[in-house]
C-alpha positions as a Markdown table, in Angstrom:
| # | Residue | x | y | z |
|---|---|---|---|---|
| 1 | Met | 173.0 | 166.6 | 77.1 |
| 2 | Leu | 169.8 | 165.4 | 75.6 |
| 3 | Leu | 171.7 | 162.3 | 74.5 |
| 4 | Ile | 172.3 | 161.5 | 78.2 |
| 5 | Tyr | 168.7 | 161.6 | 79.5 |
| 6 | Ser | 166.4 | 161.0 | 76.5 |
| 7 | Pro | 167.1 | 157.3 | 76.2 |
| 8 | Cys | 165.9 | 156.8 | 79.8 |
| 9 | Val | 162.6 | 158.5 | 79.0 |
| 10 | Ile | 162.1 | 156.4 | 75.9 |
| 11 | Ala | 163.0 | 153.2 | 77.8 |
| 12 | Cys | 160.4 | 154.0 | 80.5 |
| 13 | Leu | 157.7 | 154.7 | 77.9 |
| 14 | Ile | 158.5 | 151.4 | 76.1 |
| 15 | Ile | 158.4 | 149.4 | 79.4 |
| 16 | Gln | 154.9 | 150.5 | 80.3 |
| 17 | Arg | 152.5 | 153.4 | 80.1 |
| 18 | Pro | 152.4 | 155.5 | 83.3 |
| 19 | Ala | 150.0 | 154.1 | 85.9 |
| 20 | Leu | 149.8 | 154.1 | 89.7 |
| 21 | Thr | 148.4 | 150.8 | 91.1 |
| 22 | Thr | 151.4 | 148.8 | 92.1 |
| 23 | Gln | 154.9 | 149.4 | 93.6 |
| 24 | Phe | 156.3 | 148.8 | 90.1 |
| 25 | Asp | 154.0 | 151.5 | 88.8 |
| 26 | Leu | 155.3 | 154.0 | 91.4 |
| 27 | Ala | 159.0 | 153.2 | 90.7 |
| 28 | His | 158.3 | 153.4 | 87.0 |
| 29 | Leu | 156.4 | 156.7 | 87.3 |
| 30 | Phe | 159.2 | 158.3 | 89.4 |
| 31 | Ala | 161.9 | 157.2 | 87.0 |
| 32 | Leu | 159.9 | 158.7 | 84.1 |
| 33 | Ile | 159.3 | 161.9 | 86.0 |
| 34 | His | 163.0 | 162.3 | 87.0 |
| 35 | Phe | 164.4 | 161.8 | 83.5 |
| 36 | Ser | 161.6 | 163.8 | 81.8 |
| 37 | Lys | 162.5 | 166.7 | 84.2 |
| 38 | Arg | 166.1 | 166.4 | 83.2 |
| 39 | Val | 165.2 | 166.6 | 79.5 |
| 40 | Phe | 163.0 | 169.6 | 80.2 |
| 41 | Glu | 165.9 | 171.3 | 82.1 |
| 42 | Val | 168.3 | 170.6 | 79.2 |
| 43 | Leu | 165.9 | 172.3 | 76.8 |
| 44 | Phe | 164.6 | 175.2 | 78.8 |
| 45 | Val | 166.7 | 175.8 | 82.0 |
| 46 | His | 170.4 | 175.0 | 81.6 |
| 47 | Ile | 172.8 | 177.4 | 80.0 |
| 48 | Tyr | 175.9 | 175.4 | 79.2 |
| 49 | Lys | 179.4 | 177.0 | 79.0 |
| 50 | Ser | 181.1 | 173.8 | 78.0 |
| 51 | Lys | 180.3 | 170.7 | 76.0 |
| 52 | Thr | 180.3 | 167.0 | 77.0 |
| 53 | Asp | 182.2 | 165.0 | 74.5 |
| 54 | Leu | 180.3 | 162.3 | 72.6 |
| 55 | Glu | 182.1 | 159.3 | 74.2 |
| 56 | Thr | 181.4 | 160.5 | 77.7 |
| 57 | Ala | 177.8 | 161.3 | 76.9 |
| 58 | Ile | 177.2 | 157.8 | 75.4 |
| 59 | Ser | 178.8 | 156.2 | 78.4 |
| 60 | Ile | 176.7 | 158.1 | 81.0 |
| 61 | Ser | 173.5 | 157.6 | 79.0 |
| 62 | Ser | 174.1 | 153.9 | 78.6 |
| 63 | Thr | 174.7 | 153.5 | 82.3 |
| 64 | Tyr | 171.7 | 155.5 | 83.3 |
| 65 | Thr | 169.4 | 153.7 | 80.8 |
| 66 | Ile | 170.7 | 150.1 | 81.6 |
| 67 | Thr | 170.5 | 150.6 | 85.4 |
| 68 | Thr | 167.1 | 152.2 | 85.2 |
| 69 | Val | 165.6 | 149.4 | 83.0 |
| 70 | Leu | 167.2 | 146.6 | 85.2 |
| 71 | Asp | 165.9 | 148.3 | 88.3 |
| 72 | Leu | 162.4 | 148.4 | 87.0 |
| 73 | Leu | 162.5 | 144.8 | 85.7 |
| 74 | Val | 163.5 | 143.7 | 89.2 |
| 75 | Val | 160.8 | 145.7 | 90.9 |
| 76 | Arg | 158.2 | 144.4 | 88.5 |
| 77 | Gly | 159.1 | 140.8 | 89.6 |
| 78 | Ile | 158.6 | 141.4 | 93.3 |
| 79 | Pro | 155.1 | 140.8 | 94.8 |
| 80 | Asn | 153.4 | 143.9 | 96.0 |
| 81 | Tyr | 152.8 | 142.7 | 99.5 |
| 82 | Val | 156.6 | 142.5 | 100.2 |
| 83 | Tyr | 157.0 | 146.3 | 100.2 |
| 84 | Ser | 156.9 | 148.4 | 103.4 |
| 85 | Asp | 154.4 | 151.2 | 103.3 |
| 86 | Thr | 156.6 | 153.2 | 105.7 |
| 87 | Val | 159.7 | 152.9 | 103.6 |
| 88 | Thr | 157.7 | 153.7 | 100.5 |
| 89 | Arg | 156.4 | 156.9 | 102.1 |
| 90 | Cys | 159.9 | 157.9 | 103.1 |
| 91 | Gly | 161.0 | 157.2 | 99.5 |
| 92 | Ile | 158.2 | 159.4 | 98.1 |
| 93 | Phe | 159.1 | 162.2 | 100.4 |
| 94 | Leu | 162.8 | 162.1 | 99.5 |
| 95 | Phe | 162.1 | 161.9 | 95.8 |
| 96 | Ile | 159.9 | 165.0 | 95.9 |
| 97 | Val | 162.3 | 167.0 | 98.1 |
| 98 | Gly | 165.3 | 166.0 | 96.0 |
| 99 | Glu | 163.6 | 167.0 | 92.8 |
| 100 | Leu | 162.4 | 170.4 | 94.1 |
| 101 | Ile | 165.8 | 171.3 | 95.6 |
| 102 | Asn | 167.5 | 170.2 | 92.4 |
| 103 | Leu | 165.2 | 172.3 | 90.2 |
| 104 | Tyr | 165.6 | 175.4 | 92.5 |
| 105 | His | 169.3 | 175.3 | 92.3 |
| 106 | His | 169.3 | 174.8 | 88.5 |
| 107 | Val | 167.1 | 177.9 | 88.3 |
| 108 | Leu | 169.6 | 179.8 | 90.5 |
| 109 | Leu | 172.4 | 178.9 | 88.1 |
| 110 | Arg | 170.4 | 180.0 | 85.1 |
| 111 | Asn | 169.5 | 183.3 | 86.7 |
| 112 | Met | 173.1 | 183.9 | 87.6 |
| 113 | Arg | 174.3 | 183.2 | 84.1 |
| 114 | Thr | 171.5 | 185.2 | 82.3 |
| 115 | Lys | 172.2 | 188.2 | 84.5 |
| 116 | Gly | 175.8 | 188.2 | 83.3 |
| 117 | Gln | 177.4 | 187.9 | 86.8 |
| 118 | Asn | 180.3 | 186.1 | 85.2 |
| 119 | Ala | 181.0 | 188.8 | 82.6 |
| 120 | Lys | 184.4 | 189.6 | 84.2 |
| 121 | Gly | 185.4 | 186.0 | 84.8 |
| 122 | Tyr | 184.0 | 183.1 | 86.7 |
| 123 | Ser | 182.4 | 183.5 | 90.2 |
| 124 | Leu | 180.9 | 181.2 | 92.7 |
| 125 | Pro | 177.1 | 180.7 | 92.6 |
| 126 | Lys | 175.3 | 182.2 | 95.6 |
| 127 | Gly | 172.0 | 181.5 | 97.2 |
| 128 | Gly | 170.3 | 178.5 | 98.7 |
| 129 | Leu | 172.6 | 175.6 | 99.5 |
| 130 | Phe | 175.2 | 177.1 | 97.2 |
| 131 | Asn | 176.2 | 179.1 | 100.3 |
| 132 | Phe | 177.3 | 175.9 | 101.9 |
| 133 | Val | 178.4 | 173.5 | 99.1 |
| 134 | Leu | 179.7 | 173.8 | 95.6 |
| 135 | Ala | 177.3 | 171.3 | 94.0 |
| 136 | Pro | 173.9 | 171.3 | 95.8 |
| 137 | His | 172.2 | 170.3 | 92.5 |
| 138 | Tyr | 174.3 | 167.1 | 92.6 |
| 139 | Phe | 173.5 | 166.5 | 96.3 |
| 140 | Ser | 169.8 | 166.9 | 95.7 |
| 141 | Glu | 169.9 | 164.5 | 92.8 |
| 142 | Gln | 171.4 | 162.0 | 95.1 |
| 143 | Ile | 168.5 | 162.6 | 97.5 |
| 144 | Thr | 166.2 | 161.8 | 94.6 |
| 145 | Phe | 168.0 | 158.6 | 93.8 |
| 146 | Leu | 167.9 | 157.6 | 97.5 |
| 147 | Gly | 164.1 | 158.1 | 97.3 |
| 148 | Leu | 164.0 | 155.8 | 94.2 |
| 149 | Ile | 166.0 | 153.2 | 96.2 |
| 150 | Leu | 163.5 | 153.3 | 99.1 |
| 151 | Val | 160.7 | 152.9 | 96.7 |
| 152 | Ser | 162.3 | 149.9 | 95.0 |
| 153 | Gln | 163.3 | 148.2 | 98.3 |
| 154 | Asn | 165.6 | 145.5 | 97.1 |
| 155 | Ile | 169.4 | 144.9 | 97.2 |
| 156 | Val | 169.7 | 144.7 | 93.4 |
| 157 | Ser | 168.2 | 148.2 | 93.1 |
| 158 | Val | 170.6 | 149.5 | 95.7 |
| 159 | Thr | 173.6 | 148.1 | 93.7 |
| 160 | Leu | 172.2 | 149.5 | 90.4 |
| 161 | Arg | 171.6 | 152.9 | 91.9 |
| 162 | Leu | 175.1 | 153.3 | 93.3 |
| 163 | Phe | 176.2 | 154.8 | 89.9 |
| 164 | Pro | 174.6 | 158.2 | 90.5 |
| 165 | Phe | 176.2 | 158.5 | 93.9 |
| 166 | Ile | 179.7 | 157.7 | 92.6 |
| 167 | Tyr | 179.3 | 159.7 | 89.4 |
| 168 | Leu | 177.9 | 162.8 | 91.1 |
| 169 | Ser | 180.3 | 162.7 | 94.0 |
| 170 | Ser | 183.2 | 162.6 | 91.5 |
| 171 | Arg | 181.6 | 165.5 | 89.6 |
| 172 | Ala | 181.5 | 167.5 | 92.8 |
| 173 | Ala | 185.2 | 166.9 | 93.4 |
| 174 | Glu | 186.0 | 167.9 | 89.9 |
| 175 | Thr | 184.0 | 171.1 | 90.3 |
| 176 | Arg | 186.2 | 172.2 | 93.2 |
| 177 | Ala | 189.3 | 171.4 | 91.1 |
| 178 | Trp | 187.9 | 173.5 | 88.3 |
| 179 | Tyr | 187.1 | 176.4 | 90.6 |
| 180 | Asn | 190.6 | 176.2 | 92.0 |
| 181 | Leu | 192.0 | 176.7 | 88.5 |
| 182 | Asn | 189.6 | 179.3 | 87.2 |
| 183 | Leu | 188.5 | 181.6 | 90.0 |
| 184 | Glu | 190.3 | 185.0 | 90.0 |
| 185 | Asp | 188.4 | 187.0 | 92.6 |
| 186 | Ala | 190.1 | 186.9 | 96.1 |
| 187 | Gln | 186.7 | 186.9 | 97.9 |
| 188 | Asp | 185.5 | 184.0 | 95.8 |
| 189 | Lys | 188.7 | 182.1 | 96.5 |
| 190 | Ala | 188.3 | 182.7 | 100.3 |
| 191 | Glu | 184.7 | 181.5 | 100.0 |
| 192 | Leu | 185.7 | 178.4 | 98.1 |
| 193 | Val | 187.8 | 177.3 | 101.1 |
| 194 | Lys | 184.8 | 177.5 | 103.4 |
| 195 | Arg | 182.4 | 175.5 | 101.2 |
| 196 | Lys | 182.1 | 171.7 | 101.2 |
| 197 | Asn | 182.0 | 169.8 | 97.9 |
| 198 | Leu | 178.6 | 168.1 | 98.1 |
| 199 | Ile | 177.0 | 167.5 | 101.5 |
| 200 | Pro | 176.5 | 170.6 | 103.8 |
| 201 | Phe | 178.8 | 170.7 | 106.8 |
| 202 | Ile | 180.2 | 167.2 | 106.0 |
| 203 | Trp | 182.0 | 166.9 | 102.6 |
């Protein structure tokens, strides 16, 4: 998983050192924070029960890196006076909220796995938004990327940032399919029917 996120961190560091004076600096800093957080989680938070094949990892990594670099290059070419302060503040808020919710649910998953709750087979995660959806960590990451879109404020960035929404929505659907095949407990199976895939009360 390091292969997926590390290139984005390296690319952000190559583009420019972190600063905070222009809209580009803000978009750049947020991209660096997001992918650095993901690297940190890979190293110290996540407990993986399966491996991502090399071809898939390279494909995802390349897409994340290319879209991030292109987004930053577009933002750097836009005059600072064009940006809306209100939209920027909304983007900052969504970015922070998304990152915090994402980290919280990743920690919940880690705690569940380290406590051996799956010793007798697989079970549904519980707590937080896991009580409502199967993949709140994907949903919160989409909130983060929505924040990045609002900070970038241009149609090219919207197009480039569609990838995480499509990819993570697909992953959420795959998560349900996986649970349908692997859950053994009758209570978990009943709970699975009640939960949405990604967005609480909607889908």
